[in-house]
N, C-alpha and C positions, 0 to 999 in steps of 0.2 A: 641289602647289597647283592646277595645271591639271587634274589628275585629279579633285579634289574639285569644281571648278567644273563640269566636264562632268557629273558625277553629279547635281548640283543642278539644272542645266538640264534634264536628262532627267526628273527628278521633276516639275518645273514643267510640262513639256510633257505628261506623263501626266495630271496633274490637270486641265489645261486641256482635254485631249481628253475626259476623263470629264464635265467640266462642260458642254462643248458637246453631248455625247451626251445628258446628262440634260435639257438645254434642248430638245433635239430631240424627246425622248420625253414631256416634260411638256406638258400642255394645260389650257386653262381649261374648267371645268365649271360650268354654271349650272342653276338649277332653282327650283321653288316648293315650300314645305312647307305642307301643309294638314292639317286634321282635320275629317272630316264636312263638307267643302266650305268650311270657314272657314279663312282665311289665318292663319298662325301667325307673328307677329313674335317675335324674340328667341330662336329656336331655336339651340342651340349645335351647330356642325358642326366636327369636327376629324378629322385623319388619325391612325388608330390607331398607337401606338408612335412617333409623331413629335411630340414636345412643341413647342408654339408654332405649329404649322401648323393654325390654326383660324380660322373666321369665324362671324358671327351673322347670321340672316336680318333683313331690314329691315322697315319697317312694312307692306310688301306681301307679306311672307313669302318674299321672293326672296333668293337667295344667289349668290355666285360664288367659286370656289376653284380653285387650281391643283393638279392631281393627276397621278399617273402610273399606268400599267398596274400592277396587283397591289396598289395602295393599298386600304386598307379605310377607308371613311368612317363616322364615328359621328355619328348625329343624336340629340340629347338635349334634353329640355325638361321642366320641372317638371310633374308630373301626367300625363305620357305615357310610354309604354314606349319605351325607347331602341331604335334600329334601327341595324344595321351593314350596309353595302352594299360588296361587293367590286367594284372597277373592273377588269373583265376585258377590256374593249375600249375603244378610243378613241371617245368620244361627247361631244357638246357640251351635252347637257341630261339632267338626272335629277330628276324630280319625286318627292316623298316624301309619303306619307299616314301620319301618326302615329296610333297607336291609344291612346285614353285608357287610363290605368292604373287599374284598378278599385281603390278604396280610397285613391286619391291625389286626382286632380282631382274624382272623383265623391264623395269623402268630404266631407261637410258637417257643420257644427256648428249645432245649434239655438241661435239667438240670440233676443233680444227681438223679438217680432213678425216672425219670419221665419227664414230660413236664410242661412248664408254658407259659402263654401268654406273649409275648415279652414285652408288655407295663408294665407288673408287675414284671419283673425280676430286682432284686436289686444286684445280684452278678456280678462279672467281668467275662464275658463269650464272647469268640470270636467264630464266625462261618464262614463258607465259602460256596460259591455257588459251588455245585458239578460240574457244567458244566465247571468251571475254571480248575478243576483237569483233566477233560477229554481232555482238549486241550494240556495237557502236555504229551509228549511221553516218560514218565519215566518208568523205570523198578522197581521202588520202591516208595511206597506211601510217604515215608518220604522226598524224594527229591523234592516233589511238594509243600512243606509247607513253606519253608523259603522265606520270602518276600511277602507271600500271606496272612498271618494272623498276626495280632498284638499280641505280647506276645511270639512269637516263635523266638528262636535263634538256627539256624541250620547250620551244616557244613558237606559238602560231601568231603571226602578225597580220594576217589578212583572211577574210572570209569569202573573197571573190573566187568564183570558179576558175580553175587554172592556176590561181595563186594561193589557194587555201591549203597550203602545206606547212608543216612545222620544220624549223631548223632545230636539230638536236645534236647533243654531244654526249659521249659516254664518259661519265665521271667528270663532266665539266670541260673547260678549255685548259689544256696543259701546255700550249705553245702560242707564241705570237708570230710564228713563222707562216709560211704560205698555206699550210693546210692544217686544220684542227678538227676536221670532221672524220667520222668513222669510215671503215672499209665495209662495203656491202657485198655479200656473197649469196647468190641464189643458186641452189643446187650445186654448190661448190665452185661456181664461176663468178669472177668479179663482175659486178654490174653497177650501174649508176644509181644515184638516189632517186632519180625520176623513175627508173624501172621498179625500184622498191615501192615508191608511192603509188604506182599504178597497179600493184598487186591487189587482189581481193582475198579476204580471209578464207573464203570458201575453197580456195586453191591451195592453202597452206596446211602442211602436215605438222611442222614444228618451227619454233621461232626462239632463237637464243641470242644473247649478246655475250661476247667474250671481253673481259675487263682487265685482267692482269697479264703479266708477262708470260706466265706459264701457259695461259690459254692462247696468247697471240704471237709468241716468239717465232713459231713456225712460218708466220707470214712476213717476218723480217721487216723490210722497208715499208711494207704496206700496213702493218698492224699497230703502229705506235699510238694511234688514237682510238683503239678498240675496234672490234669487228662485230658486224651484224650477220648472223647465219640464219638462212631461211631454207627449209626443205619443202618442196611442193609434194602434193599427194601422188601416190602411185596406186596402180591396180592391185587387188588381192584375189587370191584364188577363191572362186565361188560363183554363185549366180550373179547375173548382171544386176547392178544396183543403179537406180536413177534417183537423183535428188534435185529439187528445184527450189529456188528462193527468189521471192519478188518483194521489193520494198518500194513504197510510194511515200514521198516525203514532202511536207509543206514547211517552208522556212521563212523567217522574217528577221528584221534587224532590231534587236531588243534594246540596244543602248546607243542612241544617236545624240550628239551634242545638241543642246537646246539653245537656240539663238533668239535674240529679242526681235519683236515686231517693230515696225517703223516708228510708231509714236514714242515708245519707250527708248528706242535708239536715239531719236532726235533729242529727247530730254537729256540723256546722258552726254550726248555730243555737246550740248550747250553747257552742261556742268564742266566738262573737260576744258572748254574754252574759258569759261568765266573764272574758275578757280586758279587759272594761270594768268589772270589779268587781261584776257583777250575778249574780243567782241563775240557774242553768241552767234551761232550759225543760223538758227531758225527763229523767226519772229512769230507772233501770235497768229498772223494770217496763214503762215505756212503750216502751223500746227492744226489749224482748222481744215486745211486741204488734206493733210495727212490723215487726220482722224476720220474724216468722212469720205475718203478715197475719191476726191474730186478731180485728181489729175494723175492718170495711170502712166503717163509718159515720164514725168519728172519726180513723182512721189508714189511709186508703184506698190510698196509694201509687199515684197515678194518673199515667200519662204521657199528657198531653192530646193530644200529636201523634198517638199511636196511636189515640186515641178519635175524632179528627175528620178524619184523613187516610188515604187509600188509598195502596197501594204505587205505583200507576201509573194513568194515564188515557189516553184515546185522542183523536185528532183526525183529521179527514178533509178532503180537498180534491179537487174534481173540476172540470174545465174542458173545454169543447167549443167549438172555433173553426171557423167556416165562412167561406171567402172565395173570391173569384173575380170573374168578369165579363168584359165585352168592351170594345170601343172606345167604346160608348155609355154603359154603366153598369157600375159596379163596387161590390162590397159586402164588408163584413166584419161578421160577427155572432159574438157570444160569449155563452155561458151558463156561469155559475160557481156553485159551492157551496163554502162553507167552514164547518166546524163543529168545535168542540172543547169539552170539559168540563174543569172544574177537578177537582183531586184530592181534593175533600172526600168524606168517608165519610158517606153519609146513613143514617138509622136505618131507613128504609122502614116507618115506623110510620104514615105518612099516605098519602092518595091523591094528594097533590100532591108536586112536586119541590122540594127546597130547595137543591140543588146549583147552582153557577154554570155555566150552559150558554149558549153563544153559537152562533147559526146565522145565516149570511149567505148571501143569494141575490142574484145580480146578473146583469143582462143589458145588453148593449151592441150597438148597431147603427150602423155608419158607412156611409153610402151616398153615392156620387159619380155624378152624371149629366152627361154632355156634352150640353147643350141645343143648342148649336151647336159649330162647330169652335173657337170662341174663348170659349165660355161654359160654365162648370161650376157646377152647383148641388149643394151638399152638405148632408146632413141627418145630424146626430149625435144619437142618443138613448141614454141610459143610465139605468138605475134600480138602486137597491140597497135591499134589504129586510133589516133586522136584527131578529132575534127573540131576546131574552135572558131568562134566568131567574136570580134571586138569592134568597138567604135573606131573611126578612122584615126583618132589621135593615138591609137595603140594602147599604151598604158593608161588606165583610168585614174591613176594618181592625180593627173591634171584636173580631172573633174572634181575630185574631192578637195584639191587645193583651191579650185575656183569657188566651190560652194562655201569654203571657209573664208575666202577673200572678198566675195561680193556681198555687201550688206543689203538690207531690204530696200534701200532707197537708191542704190546705184543705177540700175537699169531694170526695165520690165522684161518679161519673157520675150515679148514681141511688141514693137511700137504699134501704135494705133494705125499707122500708115502701112503696116505689113513688113516693115524693114526689121532685120535682126540687129539687136544692139550689142555694143561692146564698149566697156569703159576704157579699154586699152588692149594690150596683147597678152598672150599666154594666160595666166590665171586671172587677168582682168577681163577675160572673155566670159560671156554667160555660160554657166555649166550646161544649160539647156542646149546651146549651140554646139558645145563640145561633144555632147552625147549624140545629138540627132542630125547635125548638119555638116559633119566633117568626113562623111563617107564611111567605109568599113574596111576591116582587115580580116581576111580568112587565113587560118593556119591549119595546115594538114601535115601530120607526121606519122610515120609507121616504124615499128621496131620488129625485127625478126631475130629470134634467138634459137639456136639449135645446138644440141650436144649429142654426140655419139660416144657410147661408153661400152667398154669390155670389162667384165668381171670374171676372173678365172680362179677357181679354187685349186690351190696347189697342195691339197692334202695328200696327194699321192707321193709327194716329195717328203713332206713332213707335216704332221697334223697342226692345224692352226695357221698355215701360210696361205696367203692369197695375193693375187696381182690384179691391179686395176689400171686401165689406160683410158683416156678420153681426149676428144678433140672437140672444141666448141667454135662455132662461127656466129658472130653477131653482126647485124647490119642495122643502121639507123639512117633514115632519110626524111627530109622535110621539104615542104614547098609552101611558101607564104605568098599571098597576093595582097598588096596594099592598093586599095582604091580610095585615095585620099582627095578631099576637096575642101574648099572653104568658101562660104558665101560672102558677099559684100557685107561689111559690118559698119554700123553708124552710131554716132553719138548725138543725142538731141541737144540743140543749142538755144531753142526758143520757139515762139510762134510768130507767124506773120500777122499783118493787120487784119487778115481775113480769118485768122484762127487756124491756118494750116501749120502743121508741125514742121519746123526747120531742123534739119540734121546735117552733120558733116561726116564724110566717110573716114573711118579710122583704119579699116583693113580692106585691101583690095581682094576681089574675088579670085579664087584659084579653081579652074575647072578640074573635074575629076581626072585623076591621073593614075594609071595602073603601073605598079612597080613590083615585079616578081623577084623573089629571092629563093634560092634552093641550095641544098647541100646535103651532106651526110658523112658518115664514117663507118668503118668496119673494123672488126677486131677478131683475130684468130688466137685461140688459147689452146695449148696442148699440155697434157699432164700424164705422168706415169708414176705409180706408187706400189710399193710392196707393204702388205700388212702381215703382222704376225701376232697371234694371241693364243696362249696355251697355259694350262694349269698343271703343275707338277706337285702333287700332294698339296701342301699348304702354300705353295709358291705359285703366284700368278704372274706371268711375264707377257708383255706386249711390246710391239715395236712397229715403227713406220719409217719408211724411207721414200722420199718423193723428189721428182724432178718436174719443173714446169718452165714454160716460156710463153711469151705473148708478143703479138705485133699489132699495132694500132695505126690506121691510116685515116686521114681526113680528105674529103673531096673539095674542101674549100681553101686549100693551101694557096697563099698569095706570093710566097717566096721560096727560095731553095731550102731554107731551114725548116719551115713548117711542112714542106712536102716530104721530108725524111720520116719514115715510119718510126713511131715510138716503140721501142722494144725493151722487154725485161726478161730476165733469166734467173733461175735460182734452184737451189735444192733445199730440202728441209728434212728433219728427222725427229723421231720421238722414241723414247724408251721408257716403259712403265714397269714397275715391280711392286707386288704387294705380298705380304706374308700374313696368312690367316685372315685377310681383309681387315687387319688391325693396323699394320704398318704399311704405309703407302709412299711411293716415291715416283717421281717423273722427271725426266730430262728432255728438253726440247731444244732445237736449234733451227735457225734459218740462215742460209747463206745466199745473199741476193746481190744482183748486179744492177747498175743504173747507168744511164747515158750522161748524167749531169756532172760526172767527175772524169778527169783525164785517164787515159789508159794506164793501168797499173794501180789505180786507186778506186776502181769502179765496184769492187765487191766488198761487202761487209758481212761480218759474222755476228749473229745475234742469238746467244744461248740463254736458257733459263732452267731453273731447277725448282721443284716443288716437293714438299713433304706433307704427309697426312698421318693423323693418328686417330683411329676409330676406337675410342675408349669403350663404347657400348658393346663392342664385339668380344670383350673379355668374358669368359665363362662365369667368373665370379660376379661381374656386373649384371649379366643377364639373369643370374640366379637371385641376387640380392636386390637388384633394382629392375624388375621386369618391365616397369612402366617406361624406362629409358630406352626407347626403341633405337635412337641414334644419337650419338654425341661424337662429333668429328671436329678436330682442330686442323686447320690448313695453314701452310705458309709457303709463299712463293717469292722468288727473287729472280730477276732477269733483265736482259738488255734488249731493247727494240730500237729500230731505226726509222729515219725519215729522210727522203731525198727530194722532197717537193720544193721547187722554187717557182718564181713567176717568170723564169727565163730558161730557155733551152740552151744547152751547151755553154754555161756561163764561164767556162774556163777558156773559151776562144777569144782571141783579140782580133778585131776587125780593122782593116786598113782601107781607106777610101778617100774621096775628095773632101777637103776641108776648106775653111775660109781663108787659109793661107796666112799671109802677113801683110802689113802695111808699113810704109816708111815715108819720109819727107817731113818738112817742118810741121805740117798739119795733118800728116798721115794721108796725103792726097794720092799717094801711089800705093796700089795694092795688087797683089797677085795671089791667085789660088794655088793650092798645092795638095800634096798627098800626105796624109797623116793618120793617126789612130782615131777611129770613130767610136770604137767601143773597147774599153780596157778589160781584158780577161781577168777572171778571179783565180788567182793562184793559191794552191794549198788547201782548196776546199775539201772537207771531209764530211762523213755522214753526221747528220744530226742524230744524237743518241738520247735515249731515255732509260734511266735506271729505275726499275719499278719494284716496290716491295708491297706485299699484300699478306695480311694475316686474317683468317676467317674462322668462324665457329658455326657449325650446323648442329641443331638439336631437334629431335622429334620425341614427344612425350605422349604416351598412351595411344599412339597412332592417330592422335587428334590435333595435337599442337605441334606446329613446325616453325622453326626460326632459323634464319640465316643472317649473319652479321659479318661485315668486312670492314677493316681499316686499310686504307691504301696510302702510299707515299711515293710520289714520282719526282725525279729530278731530270729535267730536260736540259741538256747542255749542247753547246756548239750549234745554237739556233742560227739559221741563215738570216743575215741582215745586210742591207745595203750600207756601205761604209760612208755615211753622210758626213762624218766628222773629219775626213781626210783634208789636209791643208791644200789650198789652191796652188801653192808653190810647186806641188807635185806635177801639175800640168795634165792631170787625168781628165779626159773629156766626159766620161761617164763614171758613175759610182759603182765600183765592183762589189760583189758579195763577199762576205766573210763569216766565219763561224764564231760570232762574238756574243751571242745571246745566251742567257741561262735563266731557267724558271723552275719554280717548285710548285707542285700541285698535290694536294692531300685532302683527306676527308674520310667520310664513313658512308656506307649504305647498308641496307638490310631489309628483310621482310619478316612478317609474322602472320601466321594463319591459324585458324581454329575451325574444325568442322565436327559436327555431331548430328545425331538423329534422336528424335523424341517420338517414341511409339513407332508405329508402322507407316505413318502417313506424312510426318513432318521431318524435314532435314534442313540444315542450314550450314553456311560457311561464312566466316568473317576473315578478312585479310587486310593487311596494310603494308606499305613499304615507304622508305624514305631514302633520300640522297642528300648529303651535305658535302659541299666542296669548298675549297679555299685555295687560292694560289698567290704566289709572290714572285715578282721579278727580281732575280739575283744579279743579272748583268744585262746592260742595255747600251747600245751605241748612241750616246747623246752628249751634249756639251757638259763641261764642268760648271754647273750652275753655282751662282753665288750663294744660293740658299738651297739646302738639301731637299726641302719639301717640294721644290720645283721639279725634281728629277723623278723619272719613272722607276728607277732602281729602288728596291725596297718597298714598292707599293704593289697592290693587286692589279691585275690586267684590266684595262678599260674602266677603271673606277672614274667617278665623276669629280671633276675639278671645278672650283669656283671660288667666289668671294664669300667671306663669312659675314652675313647680315646681322646687325645688332638691333634690328627693329626700325622704327621710323623716327625721323627727327621730330623732337617735341616742339621746338620753337626756334627763333632766330639765335638765341644765345647758345642753344645746343649746336647749331650749325657753325657758329663762330669758334666754338671751343673744340671742334672736331677736325680731324685731318681733312685735307682737300679731297673732295669727292669728284664726280664726273660732271663737269659743267656747272651751271647755276642751279642750286637745289633750294627747295622750300620745305617748310614743315610738312610732314606727311610723306616726304620722299624717303627712300631706303637709305639707311646709314650703314656703312661697311667698316669692318675692322682693319686697322692698319697693322698688318702682320709683322712687317720688318721694321716698324718704328721710324720711318722716314717722314712722317707727317703728311703723306700723300698716298692716295689709293691708286696703285698702278698694277701692272701685270705681275709684279713681284709679290703681290699680296694674294695671288691665286694659290689655293692649297687643296689637298684632297678633302672632299666633304661628304662623299657618299659611295655607295656600291655601284657596280656596273649595272646596265639595264638587262644583262643576262642573269637570271636568278642563280644564286649559289645553293639554295635549298629548294628541293621539290619533293612532294610526298603525295600519297593517295591512299584511300581506304575504301573498302567495298564490302558488300554483303549480298549473298545469294540465299534465297529462301524458297523452299518447295513444300507445298501441301497438296497431296493427291495429284491432280492434274494441273494445278496452278503453280506458277513460279513468279518470283519477284527478284529483280536485280537492281542494285543501287550503287552508284560509284561517285565518289568525291575526289577531286584532286586540287592541289594547291601549290603555291610557290612562295618563296620569301627571300630576303636579303637581296633585293633588287631595287634600284632607284632610277629616277628619270627627272628631267627638267620640264616643268610646265613652260609653255612658251609658244611662239609663232603668232601669226596674224589673227588666228581665231581665239587666242587666249589673252594676249596682252591688249587691253582696251585701247582702241584708236592708235595702235602702233604705226599704221601706215596712213593715218589721217583720214582721207576721204574713203578709202577702201578698208575692208576687214569687218567680218561679222563680230558681234558682241554676244558673249555668253549670257544667258538669262540670270546666272548667279550674280553678275556684276550689278544688276538692277536692285538687288537687296541691299539696303543701306548698311546693314550690319556687316556686309562683306567688303566694304571699302572705306578708306579714310576720307572723311568729308570735313573740310575746315568749318569752324564755327561761324566764320564770316559769311559763309554761303548758306549753311543750314539754320543758323540762328541758335544752335544748341551745341554747347561744348562737348557733350557726350558723344557726338558723332565723330570726334577725333579719336577713333578707336585704335589703341596701340597694337592690338592683335588682329586687326582686319586683314582679310586675305589680299586685298588690292591696295596699293598706295594711293596717294592723291592722284586723281585722273589728270591726264595730259592729252593733247591732241597733236599727233604727229610723233616724230622720233624723240625719245627721251633717253639721252645718253646714260643717265644714272640708273633709272629704275629697271631697265630691261636687261641688265647684266646677269649672267648666270651666277647664281649665288644660292646660299642655303635658304633664302626666302622663297625661291621658286623650286626648291628640291622636293620631289614627291616620292612617296613610297608605293611601289607597284605590287606589293605582296597581295595575295588573294587566296580565297578558298572558293572553289567552284563546285556546285552540284552539277556534275558533268552529265550523267545519264541515269534515267530510271526506265526499266523495262518491266512490263507486266505481260505475262504470257499464259496461254492455255493450250495444253496438248490434248487433242481429241482422243478418247479411248480407242484402242485397237479394235475392239469388237464392233465399233460403228464404222470402221474403215474396211473391214474384211470384204464386204459385198461390192465395194467400188475399187477393189484391187490396189489399195494403198497400204503401205507399211507404216506410215506416220504422217501426222498433220499437226502443225503448231501455228497458232496465230498470236501475235504479240503487238503491243504498242510501245514505242520507244520515244522518250523525251530527251532531248540533248541540249546542254548548256541552259539549264532551267533557272539557275540563280547564281549570283556572285556576291560574296561578302568581301568588301575591299574599302579602301580609303579614297580611291580616285573619284568614283561616282559619275563623273562627267562622261567618260567613255570607258570602253573595256580596259581593265588594268593590264591585260596582256599586250595591248597595243598602246600603252600609255605614252611611250616616247614619240609616237606619231601625232599626238595632240589633235586627234579627230580628223586628220587629213588623209584618211585611208579607208577602204571598204571595211566595215565593221565585221566582227565575228557574228555568226548567225545563231539563232535559236530554231530548233526544228522539232517536228513531231512526225513520226514515221509509223506507218502500218506495215507490218512484216508478216509475210506468209511463207512458211517452210513446209515442203511436202517431199515425201520419199515413196518410191514405188519398187 
């Protein structure tokens, strides 16, 4: 026992001696942490490998900590590079200068009317790396967005030059009112979507979309549907820099509907007749003529796609940028050209061009001049010229409708006597004639945009205060010249006894006629704003107050109302506050005026509030979880407005001449009179949207980044025409009212990961998604007998139709089923009697599918770099979208004598064939794609129903780019700074269920110019 006591005492004495020794070697260390002369409060300081031994700098950036020789101090602060200091000798003071971490504290987000540090942003904002846009060989900026940015729902429905643009919505469609598309701002000035589409990525410095109320409230009436913010490049102090980019593109049409040739067409036409108990159209002798091409006038066997389309076409793009400057003045200038042709095959029979050709020329100049040390004057100038050519029919949709409507046996390209054929008028005219023989249309337009801006630093009044004023003048003009004509068109009726072709004229000739149209508009926008941003210790305060007004005039006004300038006026403000960059708050408001409401009701107030919590900025989190570089929770709530209607001054009541009244036994006496010609809409108010958004931002190890948002919008007081007012009110027109209401909600997010393996290989993987859903809560419609007929309670623009139950099996099945449409036979479509009245009527139409606008859109991409080689790949997809198969090119023989037939119809497994015709009971396939054939109108089978409902979801391999950067040592002798060569493939493959045509154009059923596939050689050089 005594022995154990002695051992315990010895251990205690040893520990005590070590403690005394440690106290003797420990000492207090003090110091100040700064960055560029600014004190940094809140800097975390801890001893490496000693958990719990840490302090934080105070408001004056000062700290005090107890250390020992050989300790390593770690200094860390969000947005700055961490520093480690070895304590090698006893000292009482150690001051530290932290270096800002590029891409962290310097990283900013473009927000409404300014910029904010990314770490302090509490609104829902998505941005994109501009280099990703440069890799896309697109002819429209909007085509590059879908699948690349969270929150974007985009659809491209044509590949034709001039029409190859995407319609897109931010977070889907949230209203059924007059306007559902976003607001576009280029360098802070509202511009049109055409201006946006005409931009080139080489001119863009930053690109953001604002999605929630906090981000858009300052735009008030204009920001209800989201905002697109684009900032163009500006010059930087330094030597002159020259960069050039040249792209040469070859493109073709990868997915065209495949139609039957004449022999197979005739066989199916006979089947369509015979299975309905009718006489066949073609006898054996006719089949011989068709098979061996013995009569090109009456049995021509024409493939209209071969006659009007080339195998490929070309496009070009060139860009030259020059920038630089000094401490007094800086400049950025760009010159751009973009041109492409459609794949139409011209006859070259005329001295003029009938193909669709588009040429765009643009110039931009951004100049900044330091008038004084605190005053900067900027001048932005941009102009775009577009020169287009089209066939004389104008829109080429008629050509595509004609190629779908004209079967291979209707008419030849040209009769053997040299006359041009036509089976009828409009889409019964040969597509070859529509393309080559109707003249041509030339379209010329130019846009001039100019902004003069003053930026005054008011730091002499108080630090962090600045003033900015600008005035912008935009002008747009167009001049179109139509030179239309039509040759005489004929239809063959037989041969004379001498073998001469006999024809009859179906269309009279129209000599070429020139019709010019011209017009334009101009807009003046003025703005003044005060900015304030300053840090007081751990408190960061920011503010904005802004006034703006605009005036828009058109030169094509036809009456007094349209000649009145469209004017807007408003003020906006923002107040931001953060504490230690942990607790964030922001208040925004917009106060805007509109002409659409009567005096006293024209201004609306639209506030929002947002809160943020940066959990990762706690000292304990940084110490315990150093891999958690960012974790931020965001919430915003706000009100935004909309005043867009399809009518100006809807509150005005117009009085004018009316039909008057009639009297007499038979109303034979009538007199005109004066009365109300348009009833004004009384009590109109702002359409308002209440928006909620909650978001989470996470960054791990500086490699993994994630952003996730949930949004919920309620749009109320939506403008609608009051179509349900009773006639007894005697109102001659339907006034507007605030009667609609709609909910829109969903999710969007992004995820990215980047890393480096060794010294030569680096990579980045990223993806994003957007999921939206909406529901109509109130709608001005009749009180339907059955609730499923109403739009209320349903999603916007969903598909309605009959519920198909398959095909009738036999005559007993027909007898025991509700009355269908007309006389039906086995193999015809059988519909469900929804309301149970034993007859299929319009009261049996129910919601059966999604809208043709996708509710889901996503994309994922990867960039890989090895030494001087790089590879980029991008996929995008969409889902939750439906459409109806149909039209003259899909329904077999719907129009009888006209209408192409898809090749898939010729496959017996795709159609229901009665055993009485085929001799085999197995051909009566219950799951066949097409019902029993018919020749001509079929009232029953061609109804919109679940049978013809298609799913247009897809996954597209959008782009692959392979590039090589020439080593700098090889460029030195030729005075080049950089040279990169790459090859880009666009729209390389699509996975979908449609197959027949591109799923993104599915609802057009092949009657529109297809989306193109292209291969581009890209050359980028800098000097």
